[in-house]
Backbone as CSV, one residue per row, in Angstrom:
resi,resn,N_x,N_y,N_z,CA_x,CA_y,CA_z,C_x,C_y,C_z
1,UNK,49.708,6.746,15.640,49.879,6.364,14.673,48.277,5.758,13.863
2,UNK,47.617,6.079,14.790,45.637,6.081,14.468,45.893,7.509,14.110
3,UNK,45.730,8.515,14.361,45.897,9.778,14.046,45.861,10.177,12.713
4,UNK,47.185,9.469,12.319,47.767,9.664,10.934,46.903,8.746,9.088
5,UNK,46.611,7.369,10.193,46.227,6.458,9.510,44.296,6.432,9.381
6,UNK,43.786,6.861,10.592,42.450,6.704,10.078,42.003,7.447,9.251
7,UNK,42.343,9.087,8.712,41.296,9.824,8.046,41.900,9.276,6.668
8,UNK,43.169,9.234,5.899,43.458,8.282,4.774,42.109,7.042,4.408
9,UNK,42.285,6.138,5.181,41.769,5.431,5.216,39.775,5.128,5.080
10,UNK,39.580,6.208,6.453,38.463,6.422,5.799,37.692,7.047,4.551
11,UNK,38.599,8.318,4.282,38.598,8.587,2.817,38.385,7.691,1.627
12,UNK,39.015,6.470,1.764,39.133,5.484,0.532,37.945,4.628,1.209
13,UNK,37.165,4.686,1.917,36.151,3.749,2.307,36.326,2.069,2.668
14,UNK,37.613,2.707,3.403,38.293,1.813,4.579,37.837,1.459,5.789
15,UNK,37.315,0.801,6.140,36.630,0.302,7.497,37.483,-0.307,8.759
16,UNK,37.973,-1.403,8.122,38.618,-2.658,8.851,40.132,-2.706,8.257
17,UNK,40.204,-3.518,8.954,42.306,-4.004,8.133,42.049,-5.258,6.843
18,UNK,40.467,-5.571,7.404,40.021,-6.505,6.163,39.839,-6.238,4.628
19,UNK,39.801,-4.539,4.469,38.797,-4.104,3.918,40.266,-3.836,2.903
20,UNK,41.302,-2.791,3.623,42.693,-3.033,3.277,43.278,-4.052,2.290
21,UNK,42.949,-5.065,3.643,43.820,-6.355,2.638,42.918,-6.752,1.034
22,UNK,41.739,-6.468,1.072,41.150,-7.074,-0.041,41.346,-5.648,-0.916
23,UNK,41.353,-4.631,-0.543,42.023,-3.638,-1.691,43.433,-3.965,-2.263
24,UNK,44.394,-4.374,-1.485,45.919,-4.288,-1.478,45.785,-6.335,-2.303
25,UNK,45.894,-7.200,-2.086,45.312,-8.672,-2.123,44.519,-9.399,-2.590
26,UNK,43.294,-8.565,-2.368,41.946,-9.825,-3.111,41.605,-10.539,-2.265
27,UNK,39.982,-10.489,-2.610,39.118,-11.005,-1.877,39.352,-12.514,-0.516
28,UNK,40.014,-13.658,-1.280,40.922,-14.528,-0.432,41.412,-13.909,0.513
29,UNK,42.416,-13.020,0.508,42.836,-12.372,1.604,42.327,-11.674,2.907
30,UNK,41.407,-10.863,2.356,40.250,-10.665,3.188,39.712,-11.193,4.213
31,UNK,38.683,-12.330,3.259,38.243,-13.258,4.372,39.019,-14.325,5.419
32,UNK,40.367,-14.586,4.548,40.853,-15.044,6.328,41.420,-13.847,7.220
33,UNK,41.905,-12.595,6.601,41.973,-11.753,7.736,40.934,-11.165,8.487
34,UNK,40.019,-11.384,8.163,38.655,-11.405,8.935,38.527,-12.840,10.162
35,UNK,38.808,-13.734,9.554,38.771,-14.817,10.508,39.786,-14.702,11.820
36,UNK,40.622,-14.793,11.001,42.489,-14.076,12.211,41.732,-13.053,13.284
37,UNK,41.185,-12.186,12.623,40.862,-11.133,13.477,39.883,-10.913,14.398
38,UNK,38.718,-12.055,13.962,37.770,-11.836,14.985,38.183,-11.875,16.515
39,UNK,39.337,-13.368,16.851,38.731,-13.276,18.372,39.502,-11.597,19.040
40,UNK,40.559,-11.664,18.329,40.772,-9.965,18.976,40.210,-9.064,18.722
41,UNK,39.121,-9.094,17.959,38.387,-7.851,17.700,37.559,-8.081,18.645
42,UNK,37.083,-9.312,19.022,36.096,-9.230,20.271,36.467,-8.999,21.517
43,UNK,37.721,-9.498,22.016,38.276,-9.528,23.067,38.483,-7.802,23.097
44,UNK,38.986,-7.167,22.343,39.140,-5.726,22.332,37.740,-5.115,22.698
45,UNK,36.464,-5.328,21.876,35.413,-4.471,21.942,34.672,-5.284,23.534
46,UNK,35.058,-6.281,24.311,34.435,-6.742,25.131,35.424,-5.946,26.389
47,UNK,36.635,-5.383,26.457,37.582,-5.200,27.715,36.859,-3.476,27.352
48,UNK,36.790,-2.672,26.262,36.142,-1.355,25.945,34.741,-1.308,26.577
49,UNK,34.137,-1.945,25.935,32.613,-2.212,27.053,33.080,-2.046,28.290
50,UNK,33.638,-3.515,28.689,33.430,-3.274,29.988,34.318,-2.767,31.149
51,UNK,34.943,-1.476,30.571,35.916,-0.689,30.437,34.719,0.428,31.073
52,UNK,33.941,1.104,29.853,33.174,1.530,30.036,31.807,1.907,31.059
53,UNK,31.654,0.339,31.057,30.565,0.124,32.465,31.237,0.332,33.488
54,UNK,32.485,0.175,33.846,33.104,0.183,35.158,33.395,1.864,35.370
55,UNK,33.477,2.298,34.296,32.977,4.272,34.973,31.584,4.581,35.182
56,UNK,31.025,4.085,34.314,29.665,3.996,34.431,29.033,4.007,35.952
57,UNK,29.759,2.469,36.507,29.256,2.457,38.122,29.803,3.338,38.653
58,UNK,31.063,3.737,38.472,31.653,4.162,39.532,31.138,5.893,39.893
59,UNK,30.844,6.423,38.496,30.591,7.955,38.975,29.021,7.948,39.170
60,UNK,27.832,6.358,39.143,26.617,6.219,39.206,26.248,5.276,40.807
61,UNK,24.776,5.210,40.817,24.964,4.225,41.829,24.314,2.937,41.222
62,UNK,24.920,2.912,39.525,24.471,1.483,38.935,25.532,0.617,39.681
63,UNK,25.072,-0.585,39.465,25.509,-2.377,39.629,26.843,-2.558,38.408
64,UNK,27.804,-2.867,38.784,28.588,-2.901,37.894,27.968,-3.797,36.543
65,UNK,27.406,-4.876,36.856,27.109,-5.468,35.777,25.850,-4.680,34.861
66,UNK,24.633,-3.792,36.047,23.661,-3.242,35.064,24.517,-1.827,34.280
67,UNK,25.885,-1.195,34.687,26.512,-0.124,34.279,27.097,-0.998,32.548
68,UNK,27.811,-2.180,32.822,28.317,-2.455,31.858,26.863,-2.762,30.948
69,UNK,25.875,-3.116,30.422,24.828,-4.045,30.205,24.681,-2.383,29.318
70,UNK,24.272,-1.298,29.840,24.204,-0.121,29.270,25.175,0.380,28.563
71,UNK,26.368,0.222,28.837,27.674,0.180,28.078,27.635,-0.510,26.438
72,UNK,26.985,-1.490,26.778,26.910,-2.601,25.559,25.908,-1.634,24.694
73,UNK,24.999,-1.687,24.841,23.828,-0.861,24.489,24.119,0.527,23.362
74,UNK,24.879,0.993,24.326,25.230,2.450,23.752,26.482,2.078,22.818
75,UNK,27.418,1.088,22.788,27.987,1.000,21.713,27.317,0.228,20.441
76,UNK,26.937,-0.787,20.880,25.473,-1.280,19.667,24.841,-0.156,18.756
77,UNK,24.721,1.236,19.829,23.655,2.066,18.859,24.818,2.694,18.105
78,UNK,26.139,2.882,18.700,27.252,3.574,18.243,27.251,3.230,16.952
79,UNK,27.353,1.784,16.625,27.679,0.895,16.118,27.040,0.969,14.649
80,UNK,25.407,1.085,15.198,24.206,1.060,13.909,24.389,2.481,13.287
81,UNK,25.140,3.445,14.297,24.873,5.086,13.729,26.152,4.967,12.244
82,UNK,27.380,4.241,12.567,28.328,3.876,12.110,27.805,3.613,10.775
83,UNK,27.166,2.325,10.800,27.277,1.922,9.331,26.469,2.731,8.884
84,UNK,25.411,3.263,9.236,24.390,4.319,8.715,24.900,4.980,7.421
85,UNK,26.150,5.927,8.365,27.149,6.627,7.766,27.756,6.480,7.100
86,UNK,27.926,4.966,7.079,29.001,4.285,5.747,28.166,4.113,4.798
87,UNK,27.127,3.660,4.720,25.943,3.652,3.766,25.676,4.717,2.824
88,UNK,25.632,5.340,3.809,25.268,6.558,2.685,26.093,7.267,1.852
89,UNK,27.683,7.189,2.886,28.945,7.392,1.789,28.872,6.819,0.357
90,UNK,28.456,5.305,0.862,29.079,4.397,-0.271,27.483,4.937,-1.560
91,UNK,26.543,5.848,-1.166,25.776,6.071,-2.160,24.146,5.045,-1.923
92,UNK,24.174,3.988,-0.914,22.950,3.329,-0.483,21.897,4.233,0.424
93,UNK,20.427,3.426,0.673,19.606,4.019,1.201,19.591,3.006,2.472
94,UNK,19.920,3.753,3.888,19.675,2.458,4.895,18.560,3.305,5.806
95,UNK,17.719,4.044,5.101,16.340,4.037,5.514,15.650,2.935,6.329
96,UNK,15.169,2.596,7.629,14.443,2.339,7.818,12.691,2.221,7.598
97,UNK,12.159,0.624,7.502,10.588,1.251,7.398,9.686,0.624,8.269
98,UNK,8.447,0.910,8.822,7.939,0.242,9.827,6.803,-0.378,8.958
99,UNK,6.300,0.360,8.234,4.865,-0.438,6.985,5.842,-0.309,5.848
100,UNK,5.877,-1.894,5.294,6.104,-2.501,4.161,5.609,-1.325,2.688
101,UNK,4.578,-0.688,3.134,3.615,-0.435,1.281,4.700,0.770,1.479
102,UNK,5.378,1.447,2.314,6.039,2.713,2.142,7.521,2.376,1.157
103,UNK,7.546,1.144,1.447,9.003,0.257,0.226,8.271,0.378,-0.915
104,UNK,6.919,-0.302,-0.851,6.317,-0.497,-2.315,6.449,0.353,-2.985
105,UNK,5.935,1.672,-2.195,5.430,2.700,-3.163,6.326,3.252,-4.036
106,UNK,8.061,2.941,-3.380,9.016,3.618,-4.342,9.152,3.100,-5.874
107,UNK,9.400,4.046,-6.587,10.150,3.561,-7.692,11.121,3.004,-8.311
108,UNK,11.983,3.155,-7.650,13.470,2.758,-8.152,14.246,1.695,-7.690
109,UNK,13.321,0.681,-7.272,13.198,-1.081,-6.418,12.549,-1.917,-8.064
110,UNK,13.115,-2.964,-8.387,12.739,-3.301,-8.904,11.686,-4.802,-8.314
111,UNK,12.843,-4.958,-7.195,12.339,-6.313,-6.500,12.195,-6.326,-4.751
112,UNK,11.290,-6.300,-3.885,11.271,-6.024,-2.725,11.141,-7.726,-2.203
113,UNK,11.691,-8.053,-0.874,11.823,-9.434,-0.737,11.609,-9.511,0.792
114,UNK,10.279,-10.010,1.384,9.904,-9.546,2.488,9.923,-11.454,2.821
115,UNK,10.746,-11.303,4.188,10.463,-12.560,4.715,10.493,-12.825,6.186
116,UNK,9.759,-13.716,6.312,9.229,-14.016,7.790,10.355,-15.603,8.202
117,UNK,10.782,-15.518,9.725,11.238,-16.866,9.571,10.188,-18.020,9.632
118,UNK,10.038,-19.255,8.916,9.641,-20.621,9.002,8.986,-20.807,9.524
119,UNK,9.488,-20.843,11.117,8.814,-21.290,12.234,7.396,-20.369,12.690
120,UNK,7.409,-19.025,11.869,6.006,-18.494,12.741,5.140,-19.201,11.166
121,UNK,5.305,-19.524,10.135,4.133,-19.826,9.277,3.613,-21.104,10.236
122,UNK,4.362,-21.929,11.170,3.915,-23.280,11.283,2.711,-22.845,12.507
123,UNK,3.056,-21.668,13.446,3.024,-21.081,14.767,1.582,-20.289,14.396
124,UNK,1.393,-19.413,13.575,0.524,-19.057,12.465,-0.650,-19.953,11.697
125,UNK,-0.751,-21.446,11.796,-0.990,-22.648,10.915,-2.024,-23.291,12.514
126,UNK,-1.284,-23.424,13.643,-1.848,-24.519,14.738,-2.749,-23.393,15.409
127,UNK,-2.510,-22.301,15.590,-3.167,-21.389,16.240,-4.729,-21.185,15.553
128,UNK,-4.283,-20.911,13.975,-5.558,-20.517,13.188,-6.447,-22.257,13.324
129,UNK,-5.943,-23.247,13.297,-6.622,-24.631,13.190,-7.133,-24.673,14.981
130,UNK,-6.190,-24.511,15.821,-6.965,-24.138,17.153,-8.222,-23.774,17.460
131,UNK,-8.513,-22.299,16.535,-9.262,-20.907,17.004,-10.488,-21.343,16.523
132,UNK,-10.416,-22.020,15.037,-11.393,-22.620,14.202,-12.444,-23.870,14.893
133,UNK,-11.243,-24.889,15.803,-11.291,-26.429,16.486,-11.401,-26.914,14.897
134,UNK,-10.384,-26.679,13.882,-9.965,-27.168,12.956,-9.769,-29.089,13.114
135,UNK,-9.941,-30.225,12.480,-9.739,-31.197,13.477,-7.989,-31.984,12.370
136,UNK,-7.511,-30.887,11.337,-6.654,-31.005,11.182,-5.538,-29.683,10.829
137,UNK,-4.253,-29.941,10.398,-3.398,-28.850,10.873,-2.833,-29.112,9.191
138,UNK,-2.957,-28.272,8.476,-2.174,-27.540,6.639,-1.119,-27.567,7.040
139,UNK,-0.802,-28.548,5.440,0.629,-28.500,5.161,1.068,-26.944,4.783
140,UNK,2.098,-26.806,5.064,2.557,-25.904,4.380,3.851,-25.837,3.682
141,UNK,4.079,-25.591,2.671,4.998,-26.275,1.465,6.081,-24.937,0.993
142,UNK,7.168,-25.401,0.448,8.077,-24.205,0.533,7.580,-23.636,-1.022
143,UNK,8.331,-22.226,-1.228,7.884,-21.565,-2.462,8.722,-22.625,-3.836
144,UNK,7.530,-22.807,-4.915,8.164,-23.356,-6.091,7.520,-22.449,-7.242
145,UNK,8.482,-22.586,-8.177,7.765,-21.789,-9.207,6.831,-22.591,-10.120
146,UNK,5.487,-22.422,-10.267,4.483,-22.497,-11.115,4.153,-23.742,-11.573
147,UNK,5.303,-23.979,-13.064,5.164,-25.390,-14.018,6.059,-26.104,-13.149
148,UNK,6.910,-25.894,-11.957,7.312,-27.386,-11.439,5.920,-27.486,-10.326
149,UNK,5.213,-26.693,-9.612,4.590,-27.353,-8.356,3.582,-28.014,-9.314
150,UNK,2.732,-27.107,-10.528,1.630,-27.878,-11.209,1.639,-29.329,-11.991
151,UNK,3.248,-30.088,-11.596,3.481,-31.305,-11.972,3.165,-32.286,-11.201
152,UNK,3.237,-31.126,-9.555,3.042,-32.607,-8.643,2.239,-32.453,-7.877
153,UNK,0.773,-30.809,-8.550,-0.484,-31.296,-8.194,-1.994,-32.274,-9.455
154,UNK,-1.244,-33.574,-8.640,-2.021,-34.666,-9.147,-2.945,-35.185,-8.172
155,UNK,-2.876,-35.352,-6.973,-3.748,-35.956,-6.066,-5.133,-35.439,-5.423
156,UNK,-5.749,-34.681,-6.503,-6.854,-34.413,-6.604,-8.369,-34.560,-7.472
157,UNK,-9.216,-34.147,-6.795,-10.689,-34.981,-7.322,-10.730,-33.825,-8.125
158,UNK,-10.545,-32.630,-7.843,-11.244,-31.334,-8.596,-10.050,-30.410,-8.753
159,UNK,-9.705,-29.619,-9.524,-8.792,-28.617,-9.313,-9.413,-27.430,-9.894
160,UNK,-9.164,-26.048,-8.990,-10.082,-24.963,-9.386,-8.639,-24.090,-9.713
161,UNK,-9.166,-22.981,-10.725,-8.029,-21.605,-10.983,-9.173,-20.643,-10.662
162,UNK,-8.622,-20.045,-9.594,-10.494,-18.545,-9.693,-9.336,-17.342,-10.778
163,UNK,-10.401,-16.830,-11.470,-10.204,-15.866,-12.432,-10.591,-15.212,-12.798
164,UNK,-9.827,-13.412,-13.866,-10.620,-12.985,-13.597,-10.874,-12.771,-15.187
165,UNK,-10.227,-13.368,-16.265,-10.605,-13.401,-17.252,-12.078,-13.972,-17.416
166,UNK,-12.485,-13.292,-19.057,-13.444,-13.916,-19.382,-13.888,-15.222,-20.060
167,UNK,-15.042,-15.693,-19.420,-15.379,-17.516,-19.543,-15.551,-18.311,-18.410
168,UNK,-14.459,-17.592,-17.416,-14.191,-18.503,-15.659,-16.479,-18.543,-15.557
169,UNK,-15.973,-19.874,-14.952,-17.801,-20.204,-14.801,-17.926,-20.132,-13.269
170,UNK,-19.078,-20.266,-12.763,-19.497,-20.088,-11.089,-19.074,-21.465,-10.506
171,UNK,-18.670,-21.493,-9.308,-18.283,-22.687,-8.560,-19.574,-23.872,-8.648
172,UNK,-20.920,-22.826,-8.129,-21.829,-23.921,-7.945,-21.577,-25.077,-9.268
173,UNK,-22.134,-24.411,-10.414,-22.155,-25.024,-12.215,-21.086,-25.828,-11.810
174,UNK,-19.698,-25.772,-11.876,-18.768,-26.882,-11.587,-19.038,-27.473,-10.877
175,UNK,-19.116,-27.754,-9.494,-19.612,-28.889,-8.740,-21.033,-29.309,-8.941
176,UNK,-21.983,-28.646,-9.730,-22.679,-29.853,-10.110,-22.653,-30.906,-11.072
177,UNK,-22.079,-30.183,-11.906,-21.421,-30.927,-13.200,-20.600,-32.168,-12.814
178,UNK,-19.661,-31.572,-11.943,-19.057,-32.972,-11.440,-19.360,-34.000,-10.616
179,UNK,-20.701,-33.375,-10.170,-21.847,-34.772,-9.271,-22.323,-35.711,-10.631
180,UNK,-22.999,-34.892,-11.054,-23.722,-35.783,-12.301,-22.235,-36.542,-13.124
181,UNK,-21.439,-36.191,-13.691,-21.054,-36.684,-13.485,-19.802,-38.131,-13.060
182,UNK,-19.279,-38.125,-11.926,-18.908,-38.942,-10.787,-20.244,-39.288,-9.879
183,UNK,-21.296,-38.540,-9.594,-21.963,-39.276,-8.619,-21.941,-38.968,-7.234
184,UNK,-21.106,-38.347,-6.955,-21.098,-37.823,-5.282,-19.999,-36.223,-5.369
185,UNK,-20.370,-36.033,-4.678,-19.381,-34.552,-4.633,-17.868,-34.685,-4.123
186,UNK,-16.644,-34.257,-4.857,-15.397,-33.993,-4.682,-14.991,-34.377,-3.248
187,UNK,-14.238,-35.132,-2.660,-13.696,-34.931,-1.537,-12.230,-34.104,-1.211
188,UNK,-11.394,-34.258,-2.245,-10.450,-33.156,-2.325,-10.086,-32.400,-3.600
189,UNK,-10.480,-31.142,-3.244,-10.627,-30.074,-4.121,-9.083,-28.739,-4.037
190,UNK,-8.763,-28.643,-5.206,-7.317,-27.884,-5.027,-7.601,-26.169,-5.484
191,UNK,-7.449,-25.587,-4.764,-8.071,-23.789,-5.546,-6.309,-23.083,-5.292
192,UNK,-6.605,-22.546,-6.809,-5.186,-21.939,-7.195,-5.856,-20.560,-7.217
193,UNK,-4.701,-19.817,-6.488,-5.116,-18.348,-6.447,-3.873,-17.280,-6.816
194,UNK,-4.411,-16.493,-7.684,-2.995,-16.016,-7.951,-2.708,-14.925,-7.345
195,UNK,-1.797,-13.904,-7.870,-1.687,-12.143,-7.437,-2.117,-11.334,-7.292
196,UNK,-2.016,-10.024,-7.122,-2.676,-9.157,-7.383,-2.432,-8.984,-8.663
197,UNK,-3.939,-8.818,-9.541,-3.917,-8.438,-11.097,-4.256,-9.904,-11.525
198,UNK,-4.271,-11.040,-11.279,-4.904,-12.683,-11.228,-3.821,-12.972,-12.329
199,UNK,-3.950,-14.155,-12.476,-2.738,-15.002,-13.422,-2.589,-14.313,-14.238
200,UNK,-1.294,-14.307,-15.129,-1.019,-14.088,-17.040,-1.679,-15.002,-17.912
201,UNK,-1.716,-14.691,-18.732,-2.447,-15.191,-19.705,-1.809,-16.694,-19.693
202,UNK,-0.259,-16.561,-19.589,0.192,-17.808,-20.204,0.282,-18.974,-18.771
203,UNK,0.390,-18.152,-17.816,0.034,-18.951,-16.355,-1.260,-19.584,-16.291
204,UNK,-2.472,-19.123,-16.690,-3.737,-19.416,-17.426,-3.621,-20.623,-17.849
205,UNK,-3.169,-20.536,-18.951,-3.094,-21.706,-19.718,-2.595,-22.684,-19.420
206,UNK,-1.061,-22.643,-18.606,-0.564,-23.993,-18.227,-1.617,-24.302,-16.657
207,UNK,-2.208,-23.806,-16.296,-3.179,-24.608,-15.485,-4.344,-25.539,-15.976
208,UNK,-4.687,-24.953,-16.959,-5.893,-25.433,-17.643,-5.128,-26.230,-18.479
209,UNK,-4.191,-26.369,-18.994,-3.598,-27.605,-19.494,-2.939,-28.984,-18.182
210,UNK,-3.142,-28.727,-17.265,-3.112,-29.484,-16.346,-4.167,-29.802,-15.129
211,UNK,-5.211,-29.608,-15.871,-6.937,-30.067,-15.782,-7.369,-28.979,-14.668
212,UNK,-7.031,-27.747,-14.586,-7.375,-26.397,-13.747,-8.695,-25.920,-14.469
213,UNK,-9.963,-26.120,-13.636,-10.898,-25.424,-14.047,-10.874,-23.386,-13.763
214,UNK,-10.916,-22.387,-14.721,-11.127,-21.387,-14.345,-12.874,-21.575,-13.754
215,UNK,-12.468,-20.526,-12.496,-13.838,-20.433,-11.909,-12.928,-18.710,-11.257
216,UNK,-14.830,-18.296,-11.401,-15.318,-16.833,-11.281,-15.325,-16.518,-9.645
217,UNK,-15.227,-15.634,-9.283,-15.946,-15.572,-7.404,-15.984,-14.249,-7.506
218,UNK,-17.130,-13.952,-8.379,-18.073,-12.978,-8.796,-17.441,-11.351,-9.376
219,UNK,-17.952,-10.508,-9.629,-17.927,-9.147,-9.819,-17.056,-8.384,-9.126
220,UNK,-16.848,-8.523,-8.247,-15.614,-7.996,-7.568,-14.080,-8.695,-7.455
221,UNK,-13.292,-7.586,-7.748,-11.970,-8.090,-8.159,-11.236,-7.579,-6.382
222,UNK,-11.068,-9.225,-5.935,-10.513,-8.910,-4.403,-9.004,-9.040,-4.393
223,UNK,-8.727,-8.884,-3.385,-7.179,-8.769,-2.852,-7.063,-10.457,-2.779
224,UNK,-5.599,-10.649,-3.431,-5.046,-12.375,-2.932,-5.469,-12.744,-1.763
225,UNK,-5.498,-11.871,-0.903,-5.165,-12.571,0.468,-6.983,-12.936,1.149
226,UNK,-7.865,-12.098,0.468,-9.385,-11.959,0.755,-10.180,-13.179,-0.417
227,UNK,-8.934,-12.881,-1.751,-9.424,-14.264,-2.587,-9.287,-15.380,-2.168
228,UNK,-8.664,-15.767,-1.222,-8.295,-17.318,-0.644,-9.145,-17.553,0.325
229,UNK,-9.568,-16.772,1.207,-10.372,-16.824,2.074,-11.843,-16.817,1.426
230,UNK,-12.390,-16.064,0.603,-13.451,-16.217,0.153,-13.338,-17.607,-0.594
231,UNK,-12.852,-17.830,-1.585,-12.861,-19.223,-2.735,-13.195,-20.388,-1.100
232,UNK,-12.550,-20.338,-0.382,-12.279,-21.766,0.872,-13.413,-21.599,0.873
233,UNK,-14.461,-20.628,1.354,-15.435,-19.826,2.188,-16.295,-20.539,1.319
234,UNK,-16.824,-20.380,0.079,-17.937,-20.713,-1.037,-17.748,-22.071,-0.932
235,UNK,-16.408,-22.882,-1.057,-16.424,-24.107,-1.065,-17.034,-24.968,-0.567
236,UNK,-16.263,-24.614,0.886,-17.091,-25.326,2.279,-18.722,-25.250,2.185
237,UNK,-19.108,-23.802,2.433,-20.693,-23.897,1.682,-21.357,-24.143,0.853
238,UNK,-20.704,-24.746,0.126,-21.064,-25.550,-1.240,-21.475,-26.929,-0.969
239,UNK,-19.956,-27.342,-1.007,-19.855,-28.594,-0.348,-20.632,-29.793,0.941
240,UNK,-21.128,-28.228,1.302,-22.301,-28.501,3.013,-23.301,-28.867,2.667
241,UNK,-24.165,-27.994,1.305,-25.347,-28.152,1.297,-25.736,-29.501,0.859
């Protein structure tokens, strides 16, 4: 039966019974079938892996547990190859990348979303605080759009935005003017660092409307990550004078 049905199903891009049910009866039936088939599929796959492991253990000096582990890795590798072949057949590019810059170099992609687990950010912040002897742990907020975030950025003595646009003021001048007006240095300062290529004119206008002062970081155009470190460094230096 399998020999008769496998080739026609494969030619139609159907790799599971759920795929067939989706084609015949719709997405709802596909999801229900997938849920019902999970227990039997897991048991069947486990039985095949165990049988493969037993064969390996019989023809080699491996212990049954080691042989079953090797069999499981082999099956996972085969499943990955099968998914790659299926993706290619559907016209997709399943290529893996070790360096995200290779992905960014492609001209056929509109959006590239690179994610890291949230707990990585916390661990990096903790290790950075330990390394520099910082007595406080920085807060890491979730991503927001600029308009929403600007409304919440209120509790600061001085709000600065790094700018490549003409008319941006050097940081020492702004700090000196603030001290003349307030009689003291600012205690809470907010730096806004833009993406590569700087903020757009409309974004800059939004920031200025919400009280941000355009600051120049010098004649060199810095990467965003470098600009953030540089901005905090010169601010710390100026405030400690």
